[in-house]
C-alpha positions as CSV (number, residue, x, y, z in Angstrom):
1,X,-28.5,-12.5,14.2
2,X,-28.8,-11.1,17.7
3,X,-27.2,-13.8,19.7
4,X,-28.0,-12.7,23.3
5,X,-25.5,-9.8,23.4
6,X,-26.0,-7.2,26.1
7,X,-28.6,-4.7,25.2
8,X,-27.1,-1.8,27.1
9,X,-29.8,0.8,27.7
10,X,-32.0,-0.3,24.7
11,X,-35.6,-1.2,25.5
12,X,-37.2,-4.3,24.0
13,X,-38.5,-2.4,20.9
14,X,-35.1,-0.9,20.3
15,X,-33.4,-4.2,20.8
16,X,-35.7,-5.7,18.2
17,X,-34.9,-2.8,15.8
18,X,-31.2,-3.5,16.2
19,X,-31.8,-7.2,15.4
20,X,-33.8,-6.2,12.3
21,X,-31.0,-3.8,11.3
22,X,-28.4,-6.5,11.6
23,X,-30.5,-9.0,9.8
24,X,-31.2,-6.5,7.1
25,X,-27.5,-5.7,6.9
26,X,-26.6,-9.3,6.5
27,X,-29.3,-9.8,3.8
28,X,-28.1,-6.7,2.0
29,X,-24.5,-7.8,2.2
30,X,-25.3,-11.1,0.6
31,X,-27.9,-10.2,-1.9
32,X,-27.5,-6.4,-2.3
33,X,-31.2,-5.9,-2.0
34,X,-33.4,-4.3,0.7
35,X,-36.5,-2.3,1.4
36,X,-36.5,0.7,3.7
37,X,-38.9,3.5,4.3
38,X,-38.8,6.9,2.5
39,X,-37.4,8.8,5.4
40,X,-34.6,6.3,6.0
41,X,-34.0,6.0,2.3
42,X,-33.6,9.8,1.9
43,X,-31.2,10.0,4.8
44,X,-29.2,7.1,3.5
45,X,-28.9,8.9,0.1
46,X,-27.5,11.9,2.0
47,X,-25.1,9.6,3.8
48,X,-23.8,8.2,0.6
49,X,-23.5,11.6,-1.0
50,X,-21.4,13.2,1.7
51,X,-18.2,11.1,1.1
52,X,-18.7,11.1,-2.6
53,X,-19.0,14.9,-2.7
54,X,-16.0,15.2,-0.4
55,X,-13.9,13.4,-3.0
56,X,-15.7,15.3,-5.8
57,X,-14.3,18.6,-4.5
58,X,-11.0,17.6,-6.3
59,X,-12.6,15.7,-9.1
60,X,-12.2,18.2,-11.9
61,X,-8.7,19.0,-10.9
62,X,-7.9,15.3,-10.7
63,X,-9.4,14.5,-14.1
64,X,-7.6,17.4,-15.7
65,X,-4.2,16.8,-14.3
66,X,-3.5,13.2,-13.8
67,X,-1.6,12.4,-17.0
68,X,2.1,12.3,-17.6
69,X,4.9,10.1,-16.4
70,X,4.4,10.5,-12.7
71,X,6.2,8.2,-10.3
72,X,4.5,5.0,-9.2
73,X,3.7,4.4,-5.5
74,X,6.7,3.0,-3.6
75,X,7.1,-0.7,-3.4
76,X,5.4,-2.2,-0.4
77,X,6.6,-5.1,1.7
78,X,3.8,-7.6,2.7
79,X,2.7,-7.4,6.3
80,X,4.1,-10.3,8.4
81,X,1.5,-12.8,9.5
82,X,1.1,-13.5,13.1
83,X,-2.5,-14.9,13.5
84,X,-3.5,-15.6,9.9
85,X,-7.0,-17.1,10.0
86,X,-8.7,-19.0,7.1
87,X,-11.9,-17.1,7.9
88,X,-11.9,-13.5,9.3
89,X,-13.0,-13.0,12.9
90,X,-16.2,-11.3,13.7
91,X,-16.0,-7.7,15.1
92,X,-17.6,-8.8,18.3
93,X,-14.9,-11.3,18.9
94,X,-12.3,-8.6,19.0
95,X,-14.4,-6.0,20.8
96,X,-16.5,-6.9,23.8
97,X,-19.7,-4.9,24.1
98,X,-20.0,-2.9,27.3
99,X,-22.6,-0.2,26.7
100,X,-25.2,0.6,24.0
101,X,-27.5,3.6,23.8
102,X,-29.7,5.2,21.2
103,X,-28.7,8.8,20.6
104,X,-31.6,11.1,21.1
105,X,-32.2,13.4,18.2
106,X,-34.1,16.7,17.9
107,X,-36.9,16.4,15.5
108,X,-35.9,19.6,13.7
109,X,-32.2,18.6,13.6
110,X,-31.7,14.8,13.3
111,X,-28.3,13.3,12.9
112,X,-27.5,13.4,9.2
113,X,-24.1,11.7,9.0
114,X,-21.5,10.9,11.8
115,X,-18.3,12.0,10.2
116,X,-16.3,11.8,13.4
117,X,-16.8,11.1,17.1
118,X,-14.8,12.6,19.9
119,X,-14.9,12.4,23.7
120,X,-14.6,15.9,25.2
121,X,-15.2,17.2,28.7
122,X,-16.8,13.9,29.7
123,X,-19.3,14.0,26.8
124,X,-19.5,12.6,23.3
125,X,-19.3,15.0,20.4
126,X,-20.8,13.8,17.1
127,X,-19.4,15.7,14.0
128,X,-22.5,15.9,11.7
129,X,-21.3,16.5,8.1
130,X,-24.8,16.8,6.7
131,X,-26.4,19.2,9.3
132,X,-23.1,21.1,9.5
133,X,-22.9,21.2,13.3
134,X,-21.6,19.4,16.4
135,X,-24.0,17.5,18.5
136,X,-23.0,16.9,22.2
137,X,-24.5,13.9,24.0
138,X,-24.1,12.7,27.6
139,X,-23.3,9.0,28.3
140,X,-27.0,8.1,28.3
141,X,-27.5,9.4,24.8
142,X,-29.3,12.6,25.7
143,X,-28.6,15.6,23.5
144,X,-27.2,18.4,25.8
145,X,-25.9,20.9,23.3
146,X,-25.6,21.7,19.6
147,X,-22.5,23.7,18.5
148,X,-22.4,25.6,15.3
149,X,-24.7,25.9,12.3
150,X,-24.4,26.0,8.5
151,X,-22.7,29.2,7.4
152,X,-19.5,31.0,6.7
153,X,-19.2,33.1,9.9
154,X,-17.2,32.5,13.1
155,X,-18.2,29.2,14.7
156,X,-20.2,28.1,11.6
157,X,-19.5,25.2,9.3
158,X,-20.1,24.1,5.7
159,X,-18.8,20.5,6.1
160,X,-17.3,19.7,9.5
161,X,-15.1,16.6,8.9
162,X,-12.8,15.8,11.9
163,X,-12.5,16.8,15.5
164,X,-9.7,16.4,18.1
165,X,-9.1,17.5,21.7
166,X,-6.1,19.9,21.9
167,X,-4.3,21.9,24.5
168,X,-5.8,19.9,27.3
169,X,-9.5,21.0,27.0
170,X,-10.0,22.7,23.6
171,X,-11.8,21.1,20.7
172,X,-10.4,21.6,17.2
173,X,-12.7,21.1,14.3
174,X,-11.6,20.7,10.7
175,X,-14.0,22.0,8.1
176,X,-13.5,20.2,4.7
177,X,-15.4,22.8,2.6
178,X,-14.0,25.9,4.2
179,X,-10.5,24.4,4.6
180,X,-10.1,26.0,8.0
181,X,-9.8,24.9,11.6
182,X,-11.9,26.2,14.5
183,X,-11.2,26.1,18.2
184,X,-13.8,25.8,20.9
185,X,-13.4,26.2,24.7
186,X,-15.3,23.8,27.1
187,X,-19.0,24.5,27.0
188,X,-18.8,25.0,23.2
189,X,-17.6,28.6,23.4
190,X,-16.1,29.6,20.1
191,X,-12.6,31.0,20.4
192,X,-11.0,31.5,17.0
193,X,-10.2,29.9,13.7
194,X,-7.4,29.9,11.2
195,X,-7.4,29.1,7.5
196,X,-5.3,26.3,6.1
197,X,-2.9,27.0,3.2
198,X,-4.5,24.3,1.1
199,X,-7.5,23.2,-0.8
200,X,-8.7,19.9,0.8
201,X,-7.8,18.9,4.3
202,X,-8.8,15.3,5.1
203,X,-7.3,14.2,8.5
204,X,-6.7,15.7,11.9
205,X,-4.4,14.3,14.6
206,X,-3.0,15.9,17.8
207,X,0.7,15.7,18.7
208,X,2.9,16.8,21.6
209,X,0.0,16.6,24.1
210,X,-2.3,18.5,21.8
211,X,0.0,21.5,21.4
212,X,0.5,20.6,17.8
213,X,-1.7,19.2,15.1
214,X,-1.0,16.9,12.1
215,X,-3.3,17.8,9.2
216,X,-3.4,16.0,5.9
217,X,-3.9,18.4,3.0
218,X,-2.7,19.7,-0.3
219,X,-0.7,22.9,-0.1
220,X,-1.5,25.8,-2.5
221,X,2.0,26.4,-3.9
222,X,1.7,29.5,-6.1
223,X,-2.0,30.5,-5.8
224,X,-3.0,28.0,-8.5
225,X,-1.3,24.7,-8.4
226,X,-1.5,22.2,-5.6
227,X,1.2,19.9,-4.1
228,X,0.4,16.2,-3.6
229,X,-1.3,15.3,-0.3
230,X,1.1,15.3,2.6
231,X,1.0,15.4,6.4
232,X,1.8,18.8,7.8
233,X,2.5,19.7,11.4
234,X,1.0,23.0,12.7
235,X,1.1,24.7,16.0
236,X,-2.2,26.1,17.5
237,X,-1.4,29.5,16.1
238,X,-1.7,28.1,12.6
239,X,2.1,28.1,11.8
240,X,3.3,25.2,9.7
241,X,6.3,23.6,11.3
242,X,7.2,20.7,9.1
243,X,5.9,18.2,6.5
244,X,6.3,14.6,5.7
245,X,4.6,11.6,4.0
246,X,4.0,13.0,0.5
247,X,1.7,10.9,-1.6
248,X,2.8,9.8,-5.1
249,X,1.5,11.6,-8.1
250,X,-1.7,10.1,-9.5
251,X,-1.3,8.3,-12.8
252,X,-4.9,7.4,-13.8
253,X,-8.1,9.4,-14.5
254,X,-10.1,9.7,-11.3
255,X,-7.2,8.7,-9.0
256,X,-6.2,12.2,-7.9
257,X,-9.4,12.7,-5.9
258,X,-8.9,9.4,-4.1
259,X,-5.6,10.4,-2.6
260,X,-7.2,12.0,0.5
261,X,-5.1,10.8,3.5
262,X,-6.2,9.2,6.7
263,X,-3.8,9.0,9.6
264,X,-3.3,7.9,13.2
265,X,-0.6,7.9,15.8
266,X,0.4,4.6,17.4
267,X,3.0,5.2,20.0
268,X,5.9,7.0,18.3
269,X,4.7,5.9,14.8
270,X,2.4,7.8,12.5
271,X,0.5,5.6,10.1
272,X,-1.1,7.0,7.0
273,X,-2.6,5.9,3.7
274,X,-4.7,7.4,0.9
275,X,-8.3,6.2,0.5
276,X,-7.4,4.3,-2.7
277,X,-4.9,1.8,-1.4
278,X,-4.2,-0.8,1.3
279,X,-0.6,0.2,1.5
280,X,0.0,2.0,4.8
281,X,3.1,4.1,5.4
282,X,4.7,4.0,8.8
283,X,6.7,7.1,9.9
284,X,8.7,6.9,13.2
285,X,8.7,10.3,14.8
286,X,11.8,9.5,16.8
287,X,14.1,8.3,14.1
288,X,12.4,9.5,10.9
289,X,12.5,6.0,9.5
290,X,9.7,5.1,7.0
291,X,8.4,1.8,5.7
292,X,5.3,0.6,4.0
293,X,3.1,-2.5,4.7
294,X,0.2,-4.1,2.9
295,X,-2.9,-4.4,5.1
296,X,-5.9,-6.7,4.8
297,X,-4.7,-8.7,1.8
298,X,-7.4,-11.3,2.4
299,X,-10.3,-8.8,2.4
300,X,-9.1,-5.9,0.2
301,X,-10.4,-5.2,-3.3
302,X,-8.6,-2.8,-5.6
303,X,-10.7,0.1,-6.9
304,X,-12.1,-0.4,-10.4
305,X,-10.6,2.7,-11.9
306,X,-12.9,4.5,-14.2
307,X,-12.4,4.9,-17.9
308,X,-12.9,8.7,-17.8
309,X,-10.7,10.5,-20.2
310,X,-8.2,13.1,-18.9
311,X,-10.1,16.4,-18.8
312,X,-13.5,14.9,-19.1
313,X,-16.2,16.5,-17.0
314,X,-18.1,14.1,-14.8
315,X,-21.4,14.8,-13.0
316,X,-21.5,14.3,-9.2
317,X,-24.2,11.6,-9.6
318,X,-22.1,9.6,-12.1
319,X,-19.1,9.9,-9.8
320,X,-21.2,9.0,-6.7
321,X,-22.4,5.8,-8.4
322,X,-18.9,4.8,-9.2
323,X,-17.6,5.8,-5.8
324,X,-20.1,3.7,-3.8
325,X,-19.1,0.5,-5.7
326,X,-15.5,0.7,-4.5
327,X,-13.7,-0.3,-1.3
328,X,-11.9,2.6,0.4
329,X,-9.5,2.7,3.3
330,X,-11.4,5.4,5.2
331,X,-10.2,4.8,8.8
332,X,-7.0,4.4,10.7
333,X,-7.7,4.1,14.5
334,X,-5.1,3.6,17.2
335,X,-6.2,0.9,19.5
336,X,-3.4,1.4,22.1
337,X,0.3,2.4,21.9
338,X,1.3,-0.7,19.9
339,X,-1.7,-1.6,17.7
340,X,-4.1,0.0,15.3
341,X,-7.1,-0.9,13.0
342,X,-7.3,-0.1,9.3
343,X,-11.0,0.2,8.3
344,X,-12.2,-0.4,4.8
345,X,-15.6,0.9,3.8
346,X,-18.0,-0.4,1.1
347,X,-21.3,1.1,0.3
348,X,-22.3,-1.3,-2.5
349,X,-25.7,-1.3,-4.1
350,X,-27.7,-2.0,-0.9
351,X,-28.7,0.4,1.8
352,X,-26.1,1.6,4.3
353,X,-22.3,0.9,4.5
354,X,-20.3,-2.0,5.8
355,X,-16.9,-2.0,7.3
356,X,-14.1,-4.5,7.5
357,X,-11.1,-4.1,9.7
358,X,-7.5,-5.3,9.7
359,X,-5.7,-5.1,13.0
360,X,-1.9,-4.4,12.8
361,X,0.9,-3.7,15.2
362,X,2.9,-0.4,15.0
363,X,5.7,-2.2,13.1
364,X,3.2,-3.5,10.5
365,X,2.5,-7.0,11.6
366,X,-1.0,-8.0,10.7
367,X,-2.8,-9.8,13.5
368,X,-6.3,-10.5,12.3
369,X,-9.1,-9.2,10.0
370,X,-12.8,-9.0,10.6
371,X,-15.9,-9.9,8.7
372,X,-18.1,-7.2,7.3
373,X,-20.0,-5.3,10.1
374,X,-22.3,-2.3,10.2
375,X,-20.2,-0.8,13.1
376,X,-18.2,2.3,12.3
377,X,-15.2,2.5,14.7
378,X,-14.0,6.0,15.6
379,X,-12.0,6.2,18.8
380,X,-10.3,4.1,21.4
381,X,-9.4,5.6,24.8
382,X,-8.0,3.7,27.7
383,X,-9.0,0.4,26.2
384,X,-12.6,1.6,25.5
385,X,-13.6,1.7,21.8
386,X,-16.4,3.9,20.5
387,X,-18.5,2.9,17.5
388,X,-21.8,3.9,15.9
389,X,-24.4,1.8,14.1
390,X,-27.1,3.3,11.8
391,X,-30.4,1.6,12.2
392,X,-32.8,0.9,9.4
393,X,-35.0,3.7,10.5
394,X,-32.1,6.2,10.1
395,X,-31.4,6.6,13.9
396,X,-28.0,6.1,15.4
397,X,-26.7,3.8,18.2
398,X,-23.6,4.6,20.1
399,X,-21.7,1.5,21.3
400,X,-18.7,1.2,23.6
401,X,-16.5,-1.9,23.6
402,X,-13.7,-3.3,25.7
403,X,-10.8,-4.0,23.4
404,X,-9.7,-7.7,23.6
405,X,-7.3,-8.1,20.8
406,X,-4.7,-10.9,20.5
407,X,-1.2,-10.1,21.7
408,X,1.4,-9.0,19.2
């Protein structure tokens, strides 16, 4: 399974561990079986629970209010084919490995779940959704700082979800549970935070050189009811400037809580989609024109919508079991100013998660898709892609790649 790829800064033992992880991943993908130790099994259960609980925040509301004659999603035009392959390409064919390092973890504060990864002040910031803090690493994987802790006070988090560099050198952190945004100065110094006028915020993206932020959330309209998910533009003082890309009303039980949006900016185009679809909306910031494409038709699998009755109460464990069997569009990552990757996540019945990616141009032309991989892609800056791999023992590898995609 390890075919002589560069080992980066891994020693022989760690290299063998990576090979075992990839072999275990392949066996799990094919047979949905596997055996891992109790520590790794516990951490994996936590990793599976985090995204399920994130969507469960809206579960009761979604089950109680998804009936009626709501409009169907807009009709989508198929993505034009440019490099259609009979078999998807491997991740490593599209991204050339440059550097690999194992992230050092404090024994009392191991990495629970990498919810997001950002490059800030020359260092790598891991947004840990389970430990409710930010872990800052240098390029050699050494832990140099931990920012924040679980709590409700200034600079504290309940469920940090996304991070982005704004205003040149500030780090903005979106807290899913608190529904607020915190700003940190270089060095991890807490500056301020402001609450979002909504219930669940699911995506964070800088605009205008980081002077504005696009946040996907549901707005609280009258103190009780919630608008559909939409993209809202805020300035750094917390003022909402404009909104666009409203999601359709859910029509099936369980669908409302799968309408969390992911988004990315590709040149002048903002691409966005709910978890529960492979239909990606393109919004041109210059002209206001919008169009929809279908991504990853050769790899995508529609969710198996539950048979829960409207208003039925569902336990988190039941919902989690249903959630992990589905394929969700959880990532949209800009690769450069003209191309982006749509990432589909599957947890399945085996240990860990797998990802498949469809690469598209800003106008929606699909270039290629990948086979399942254990690599979670988070960011691409200057042609360098940043991804993580969770090993079988629960530790985390950081990998950087040189993007080598086909031309549009």
